[in-house]
PADO-699763 format. One record per residue (C-alpha): z, x, y; residue in one letter; residue number from 0. Coordinates in nm, 2 decimals. Each point is the difference from the previous one (the first is absolute). Example, Ala and Ser with C-alpha at 12.3 -4.5 7.8 and 13.67 -1.06 7.14 Angstrom:
{pt {0.78,1.23,-0.45},"A",0}
{pt {-0.07,0.14,0.34},"S",1}
This chain:
{pt {17.69,-6.39,15.25},"M",0}
{pt {-0.36,0.10,-0.05},"D",1}
{pt {-0.14,0.26,-0.27},"A",2}
{pt {0.00,0.30,0.25},"A",3}
{pt {0.39,-0.03,0.09},"Q",4}
{pt {0.11,-0.07,-0.40},"E",5}
{pt {-0.19,0.34,-0.05},"F",6}
{pt {0.18,0.17,0.27},"V",7}
{pt {0.36,-0.15,-0.12},"T",8}
{pt {-0.09,0.04,-0.36},"R",9}
{pt {-0.03,0.39,0.06},"L",10}
{pt {0.28,0.01,0.26},"R",11}
{pt {0.18,-0.20,-0.28},"A",12}
{pt {-0.09,0.29,-0.26},"S",13}
{pt {0.20,0.30,0.15},"A",14}
{pt {0.28,0.05,-0.25},"S",15}
{pt {-0.23,-0.04,-0.25},"S",16}
{pt {-0.26,0.23,0.11},"L",17}
{pt {0.30,0.26,0.06},"A",18}
{pt {0.15,-0.06,-0.34},"A",19}
{pt {-0.40,0.13,-0.13},"A",20}
{pt {0.07,0.33,0.19},"A",21}
{pt {0.34,0.06,-0.08},"G",22}
{pt {0.10,-0.03,0.35},"A",23}
{pt {0.35,-0.15,0.15},"D",24}
{pt {-0.20,-0.24,0.21},"T",25}
{pt {-0.32,-0.08,0.16},"A",26}
{pt {-0.15,-0.16,0.33},"V",27}
{pt {-0.29,-0.16,0.03},"V",28}
{pt {-0.09,0.12,0.37},"R",29}
{pt {-0.37,-0.17,0.04},"E",30}
{pt {-0.19,-0.21,-0.22},"V",31}
{pt {-0.35,-0.11,0.10},"V",32}
{pt {-0.13,-0.30,-0.22},"P",33}
{pt {-0.34,0.01,-0.14},"P",34}
{pt {-0.31,-0.14,0.16},"A",35}
{pt {-0.41,0.01,-0.01},"R",36}
{pt {-0.01,0.27,0.22},"H",37}
{pt {0.32,0.26,-0.07},"R",38}
{pt {0.21,0.09,-0.27},"R",39}
{pt {0.35,-0.09,-0.09},"S",40}
{pt {0.22,0.25,0.12},"R",41}
{pt {0.38,0.03,-0.08},"C",42}
{pt {0.23,0.31,0.16},"R",43}
{pt {0.31,0.07,-0.23},"V",44}
{pt {0.27,0.22,0.13},"V",45}
{pt {0.22,0.13,-0.35},"L",46}
{pt {0.33,0.12,0.05},"R",47}
{pt {0.17,0.23,-0.25},"F",48}
{pt {0.36,0.10,-0.06},"A",49}
{pt {0.06,0.28,0.25},"G",50}
{pt {-0.20,-0.15,0.25},"G",51}
{pt {-0.33,0.11,-0.09},"A",52}
{pt {-0.26,-0.25,0.10},"E",53}
{pt {-0.37,0.00,-0.10},"T",54}
{pt {-0.23,-0.22,0.21},"D",55}
{pt {-0.32,-0.12,-0.15},"L",56}
{pt {-0.29,-0.23,0.07},"T",57}
{pt {-0.21,-0.18,-0.26},"F",58}
{pt {-0.33,-0.16,0.03},"L",59}
{pt {-0.13,-0.29,-0.18},"G",60}
{pt {-0.32,-0.16,-0.04},"P",61}
{pt {-0.22,-0.25,0.24},"V",62}
{pt {0.05,-0.35,-0.08},"S",63}
{pt {0.08,-0.31,0.16},"S",64}
{pt {0.40,-0.07,0.00},"A",65}
{pt {-0.13,-0.40,-0.08},"A",66}
{pt {-0.19,0.09,-0.28},"A",67}
{pt {0.27,0.11,-0.24},"G",68}
{pt {0.39,0.07,0.01},"P",69}
{pt {-0.08,0.38,-0.03},"E",70}
{pt {0.28,0.12,-0.21},"R",71}
{pt {-0.13,0.25,-0.12},"A",72}
{pt {0.01,0.24,0.30},"F",73}
{pt {0.42,-0.04,-0.01},"D",74}
{pt {-0.02,0.04,-0.41},"L",75}
{pt {-0.26,0.32,0.08},"Q",76}
{pt {0.22,0.14,0.23},"I",77}
{pt {0.29,-0.02,-0.20},"R",78}
{pt {-0.20,0.15,-0.30},"A",79}
{pt {-0.12,0.29,0.24},"W",80}
{pt {0.35,0.05,0.09},"L",81}
{pt {0.14,0.04,-0.37},"S",82}
{pt {-0.28,0.20,-0.11},"S",83}
{pt {0.03,0.42,-0.05},"E",84}
{pt {-0.37,0.04,0.05},"L",85}
{pt {-0.07,-0.19,0.34},"G",86}
{pt {0.08,0.26,0.21},"R",87}
{pt {-0.35,0.22,0.01},"E",88}
{pt {-0.34,-0.16,-0.06},"G",89}
{pt {-0.33,-0.15,0.16},"S",90}
{pt {0.24,-0.30,0.13},"W",91}
{pt {0.17,0.15,0.26},"L",92}
{pt {-0.23,-0.03,0.32},"V",93}
{pt {0.02,0.09,0.36},"A",94}
{pt {0.14,-0.22,0.23},"D",95}
{pt {0.09,-0.01,0.32},"D",96}
{pt {0.29,-0.25,0.06},"D",97}
{pt {0.16,0.15,-0.34},"A",98}
{pt {0.29,0.22,0.15},"P",99}
{pt {-0.08,0.30,-0.18},"N",100}
{pt {-0.37,-0.08,0.03},"G",101}
{pt {-0.06,-0.12,-0.33},"V",102}
{pt {-0.01,-0.28,-0.22},"A",103}
{pt {0.07,-0.12,-0.33},"I",104}
{pt {-0.33,-0.24,-0.16},"D",105}
{pt {0.17,-0.20,-0.24},"V",106}
{pt {-0.35,-0.15,-0.10},"T",107}
{pt {-0.20,0.35,-0.09},"A",108}
{pt {0.36,0.09,-0.18},"W",109}
{pt {0.00,-0.32,-0.21},"S",110}
{pt {-0.35,0.05,-0.09},"A",111}
{pt {0.08,0.36,-0.12},"T",112}
{pt {0.31,-0.10,-0.19},"T",113}
{pt {-0.16,-0.31,-0.20},"R",114}
{pt {-0.09,0.11,-0.39},"P",115}
{pt {-0.34,0.01,-0.08},"A",116}
{pt {-0.06,-0.35,-0.21},"G",117}
């Protein structure tokens, strides 16, 4: 398996931990695009809550090479954003024509704003 396939497989396998982080019953990872020099990583997740409510979210990660590193940080950043009460508004929400609601969460930008000053 190459690095891009491994990236996709790992994010798809993280659905249950993403659901838990969001307080949802289940999550389905509908789309995963690995990072490349010319494009950002992307992950679309549909969260299903008790009572049948659904939330469809698109996350954007860094532009990089999937072969350059494990890119494990992307799924961890998504999980952190989902569990955060402060992540729902801010400059990390960006226009995205490919997202179902026209907005994506730039978890790289969000993570940069949540790091403690040091």
